C-alpha positions as CSV (number, residue, x, y, z in Angstrom):
1,M,-75.8,44.6,6.5
2,G,-79.1,43.2,5.5
3,M,-79.9,39.5,4.9
4,E,-80.2,40.0,1.2
5,S,-76.8,41.8,1.0
6,R,-75.2,39.0,3.1
7,G,-76.7,36.4,0.8
8,L,-75.4,38.2,-2.3
9,T,-71.9,38.4,-0.7
10,Q,-72.0,34.7,0.0
11,Q,-73.0,33.9,-3.6
12,R,-70.2,36.1,-5.0
13,T,-67.7,34.4,-2.7
14,R,-68.9,30.9,-3.9
15,K,-68.7,32.1,-7.5
16,E,-65.1,33.5,-7.1
17,K,-64.0,30.2,-5.4
18,A,-65.5,28.2,-8.2
19,L,-63.9,30.3,-10.8
20,A,-60.5,30.1,-9.1
21,S,-60.8,26.3,-8.9
22,L,-61.7,26.2,-12.6
23,R,-58.8,28.3,-13.5
24,E,-56.4,26.1,-11.4
25,H,-57.8,23.1,-13.2
26,Q,-57.3,24.7,-16.6
27,L,-53.8,25.7,-15.7
28,A,-52.9,22.2,-14.5
29,Q,-54.3,20.8,-17.8
30,V,-52.3,23.3,-19.9
31,K,-49.1,22.4,-17.9
32,G,-49.7,18.8,-18.6
33,K,-50.4,17.8,-15.0
34,L,-53.8,16.4,-15.8
35,V,-54.6,13.7,-18.3
36,D,-57.7,12.9,-20.3
37,V,-59.4,9.8,-18.9
38,D,-60.6,8.7,-22.4
39,E,-57.1,8.9,-23.7
40,V,-55.7,6.9,-20.8
41,E,-58.3,4.2,-21.2
42,A,-57.7,4.0,-25.0
43,T,-53.9,3.7,-24.4
44,W,-54.3,1.0,-21.8
45,S,-56.8,-0.9,-24.0
46,R,-54.2,-0.9,-26.8
47,I,-51.5,-2.1,-24.4
48,I,-53.7,-4.9,-23.0
49,A,-54.7,-6.0,-26.5
50,Q,-51.0,-6.1,-27.6
51,F,-50.1,-8.0,-24.4
52,R,-52.9,-10.5,-24.9
53,A,-51.9,-11.1,-28.5
54,A,-48.2,-11.6,-27.6
55,V,-49.1,-14.1,-24.8
56,L,-51.3,-16.0,-27.2
57,R,-48.4,-16.2,-29.8
58,I,-46.2,-18.0,-27.2
59,P,-47.5,-21.5,-27.7
60,S,-46.9,-21.7,-31.4
61,R,-43.5,-20.0,-31.1
62,V,-42.2,-22.5,-28.5
63,A,-44.0,-25.7,-29.6
64,L,-41.3,-26.6,-32.2
65,Q,-38.7,-26.8,-29.4
66,F,-40.4,-30.0,-28.1
67,P,-40.4,-33.5,-29.3
68,D,-44.2,-33.4,-29.7
69,P,-44.9,-29.9,-30.9
70,Q,-48.7,-30.3,-31.2
71,R,-49.0,-31.5,-27.6
72,A,-46.6,-28.9,-26.3
73,E,-48.6,-26.2,-28.1
74,E,-51.8,-27.4,-26.5
75,I,-50.3,-27.4,-23.0
76,V,-48.7,-24.0,-23.3
77,R,-51.8,-22.5,-24.9
78,R,-54.0,-23.8,-22.1
79,E,-51.6,-22.3,-19.5
80,C,-51.4,-19.0,-21.3
81,E,-55.2,-18.8,-21.5
82,D,-55.5,-19.7,-17.8
83,V,-53.2,-16.9,-16.9
84,L,-55.1,-14.4,-19.1
85,R,-58.4,-15.6,-17.4
86,V,-57.0,-15.0,-14.0
87,L,-55.8,-11.5,-15.0
88,V,-59.3,-10.7,-16.3
89,K,-60.9,-12.1,-13.2
90,D,-58.6,-10.2,-10.9
91,A,-59.1,-6.9,-12.8
92,G,-62.9,-7.2,-12.7
């Protein structure tokens, strides 16, 4: 077997391996075993935005349960914002 023939055989082998890998990937995607990165990021972005909004609603919801609602809201809001800052810092 000549050098050229051996090189052609190697190229065909690489091509077949690449095609097999691609088909396995496509099959896994069809079976739902793979997820779209953009879709996951969009979903988590929505979840995080909803979580942040819910946390920021806490101060006004609980403030009326205290003798000084305005002061209570300020304290709770500051604590909620601190927690959110820590989460952002830790995530980054």
